[in-house]
C-alpha positions in Angstrom: 84.4 111.7 87.2 82.6 110.2 84.0 83.4 106.5 83.9 82.2 106.1 80.3 85.5 107.4 79.1 87.0 104.7 76.7 89.5 103.3 78.9 89.8 99.5 79.8 92.4 97.7 81.8 93.2 93.8 81.8 92.6 92.0 85.2 93.8 88.5 84.0 92.5 86.2 81.2 89.5 88.6 80.6 89.0 92.3 79.9 86.8 94.7 81.7 85.5 98.2 80.5 84.0 99.9 83.5 80.9 102.1 82.3 77.8 103.5 84.0 75.4 103.2 81.2 75.3 100.4 78.6 77.2 101.6 75.4 75.0 99.5 73.2 73.7 96.0 72.5 76.1 93.1 74.2 77.7 90.6 71.9 76.4 88.0 74.2 73.9 87.5 77.0 74.3 89.8 80.1 75.8 88.5 83.1 74.3 89.5 86.5 76.2 89.7 89.9 73.3 89.2 92.6 74.6 90.4 96.0 73.3 89.5 99.3 75.3 91.1 102.1 78.8 89.9 100.9 77.6 86.9 99.1 77.8 86.7 95.2 75.6 84.8 92.9 76.6 84.8 89.1 73.7 84.1 86.6 72.6 84.9 83.3 70.2 87.3 81.9 66.8 85.5 82.7 67.6 84.4 86.3 69.2 87.6 87.1 66.2 89.6 86.2 64.0 87.2 88.2 66.3 87.6 91.3 66.3 91.5 90.9 62.6 91.6 91.5 61.9 95.2 92.5 65.4 96.1 93.1 67.3 98.6 91.2 69.9 97.1 89.0 73.1 98.8 88.7 75.2 98.8 85.4 78.8 97.8 86.0 80.5 97.7 82.5 81.5 95.2 79.8 83.3 92.1 80.4 84.4 90.2 77.4 81.5 91.5 75.3 79.0 90.7 78.0 77.1 93.7 79.7 77.4 93.3 83.6 74.7 94.1 86.1 74.6 94.1 89.6 71.5 94.0 92.0 71.0 93.6 95.9 68.4 91.0 96.7 67.0 89.7 99.9 65.8 86.3 98.7 67.0 83.1 100.3 68.6 80.5 98.0 71.5 78.3 97.1 74.6 79.5 95.2 75.6 82.7 97.0 79.2 82.6 97.9 81.2 84.8 100.1 83.2 87.3 98.1 86.4 86.2 99.7 85.5 82.4 99.0 84.7 83.2 95.4 88.4 83.9 94.8 90.1 81.0 92.9 86.5 79.7 91.5 86.3 82.4 89.0 89.2 84.3 87.0 90.8 87.5 88.6 88.9 89.6 86.3 85.5 88.2 87.2 86.3 88.4 90.7 87.2 92.0 90.7 84.0 92.9 89.0 82.1 90.8 91.7 84.0 93.0 94.4 82.9 96.0 92.2 79.3 94.8 92.4 79.3 94.3 96.2 80.6 97.7 96.8 78.0 99.5 94.4 75.2 97.7 95.9 76.3 98.6 99.6 76.5 102.3 98.3 73.3 102.5 96.5 71.6 101.0 99.6 73.2 103.3 102.2 72.6 106.5 100.0 68.9 106.2 99.4 68.4 109.5 101.4 70.4 112.8 101.2 72.9 112.9 104.2 72.3 116.7 104.6 68.5 117.2 104.2 67.1 113.5 104.3 65.4 113.9 101.0 65.2 110.7 98.9 68.2 110.9 96.3 68.1 110.3 92.6 70.7 108.9 90.0 72.8 111.9 88.8 72.9 111.6 84.9 76.0 110.8 83.7 77.8 110.1 86.9 78.2 107.3 89.4 76.6 109.3 92.0 73.3 110.0 93.8 72.0 113.6 93.9 69.6 115.2 96.3 66.8 117.0 94.2 66.3 119.4 97.2 69.6 120.7 97.9 71.8 119.5 95.3 74.4 117.4 97.3 76.2 114.8 95.3 77.2 111.5 97.0 79.8 109.4 95.1 80.6 105.7 96.1 82.9 105.5 99.1 86.3 104.6 98.6 88.9 104.6 101.6 92.6 104.9 100.7 94.8 102.6 102.7 98.7 102.0 102.6 100.3 98.7 102.9 103.9 98.1 103.1 106.6 95.7 102.9 109.4 96.7 105.3 112.8 94.9 104.7 116.2 94.8 106.8 119.2 94.0 104.9 118.8 91.5 101.8 117.3 88.6 103.9 114.8 89.9 106.6 111.3 91.2 106.2 109.1 92.5 109.0 105.7 91.1 109.5 102.9 91.4 112.0 100.0 89.6 113.1 97.0 91.7 113.6 94.8 91.0 116.7 92.0 89.7 114.5 94.1 87.3 112.5 94.3 83.6 112.9 96.9 82.9 115.4 99.6 81.8 112.9 99.2 84.5 110.1 101.5 87.2 109.7 101.3 90.2 107.0 102.8 93.3 106.1 101.7 96.7 108.0 98.8 98.5 106.7 96.6 101.4 107.6 94.1 104.1 106.4 95.5 107.4 105.1 94.2 110.3 107.3 93.2 113.7 106.0 96.0 116.0 105.0 98.5 113.2 104.6 100.6 112.2 101.7 100.7 108.6 101.1 104.3 108.3 102.1 103.6 110.0 105.4 100.7 107.7 106.2 103.4 104.6 105.5 105.8 106.1 107.8 103.1 106.9 110.6 101.3 103.6 110.3 104.7 101.5 110.9 105.8 103.8 113.7 102.5 103.6 115.5 102.1 99.9 115.1 105.4 98.5 115.4 107.7 101.4 116.5 110.5 101.4 113.7 111.7 104.1 111.4 111.9 103.8 107.7 113.9 104.8 104.7 113.5 104.7 100.9 109.6 104.4 100.7 108.7 103.6 97.2 105.5 102.9 95.4 104.7 99.2 94.5 101.4 98.7 93.1 97.7 99.0 94.0 94.6 96.8 94.4 90.8 97.7 95.0 89.9 95.8 98.1 86.0 95.5 98.4 86.5 94.5 102.2 84.4 96.8 102.5 85.3 99.8 100.4 89.2 100.2 100.3 91.9 100.9 97.8 95.1 99.3 99.0 98.1 101.3 97.9 101.3 99.1 98.1 104.8 100.4 99.0 108.1 99.0 99.9 110.5 100.5 102.5 113.6 99.7 104.3 114.3 99.6 108.0 116.2 102.8 109.1 116.2 102.1 112.9 114.4 101.3 116.1 113.5 98.2 117.7 110.0 96.6 117.2 107.5 98.0 120.0 104.0 96.7 119.0 101.0 99.3 119.8 99.4 96.2 122.0 96.0 97.2 120.4 95.8 96.6 116.5 99.1 94.5 116.5 99.4 91.3 118.6 102.9 90.3 117.6 105.6 91.6 115.0 108.9 90.0 114.1 111.7 90.0 111.6 111.4 86.9 109.5 114.0 85.4 107.2 112.7 84.6 103.4 113.4 81.0 104.0 111.5 80.9 107.5 108.3 82.7 106.9 105.2 82.1 108.9 101.7 81.6 107.6 101.1 84.9 105.1 97.9 85.7 103.4 96.4 84.1 100.5 97.2 85.0 96.7 94.3 87.3 96.5 95.7 90.0 98.3 98.3 92.7 97.5 99.9 91.8 100.8 100.8 88.5 99.4 102.3 90.1 96.1 104.4 92.2 98.4 105.8 89.3 100.2 106.4 87.2 97.1 108.2 90.1 95.4 110.8 89.7 98.4 111.1 86.1 98.6 111.4 85.5 94.7 113.6 88.4 94.0 
């Protein structure tokens, strides 16, 4: 898909137009997203080019009239902020573009050679893709669809679970990756059944969120409890309970769609 099509979306106070190539001269100086593993350093044109060194810059798009570039760097230095911690210190639009930068840099670094024949890849003209000049294989940025669902029982209870990797006090909504051959609704029902053992009714789409940890697209749903007692899987889920809206445990931060789902229930 050619992302140079004329479309844009507001993501907070700014406006970002994702593109593969610069459409012309910027209104202001360029903004560089320098990426070191999961750390991001935002800098202006000159310092960004200096940090890029021999790295291959990737064009991201236009943010409020400024051309945005990403580049993977290996140099040590101050100012790099973990992407999760960057949330709140920049506006939501800029944070989303930073997530795009981290994902594209990781994809670029892991697709330098063809996965079929091992030949060095080349940028595919007009596409966000790498092309093998020997066998023609195209490799697009990896994106893993995942469902996340808020399950309610009656008017005042919500099902929240604690993943085995969460801090001891934090609970969230049920989530999991979509499997080949599944619809999104089927994935919602399967994940909930596998992880906490209950049946669902009235599965409805809520909203989506790009989630760059590391390359997911979170597809949010709401659903109602249809039957069954909570039975945790004992592997991914350490605990799950029904909570009243006025007695919630620690929940995820505002940066996540899980929090948006929970807030939609609490403040309904």
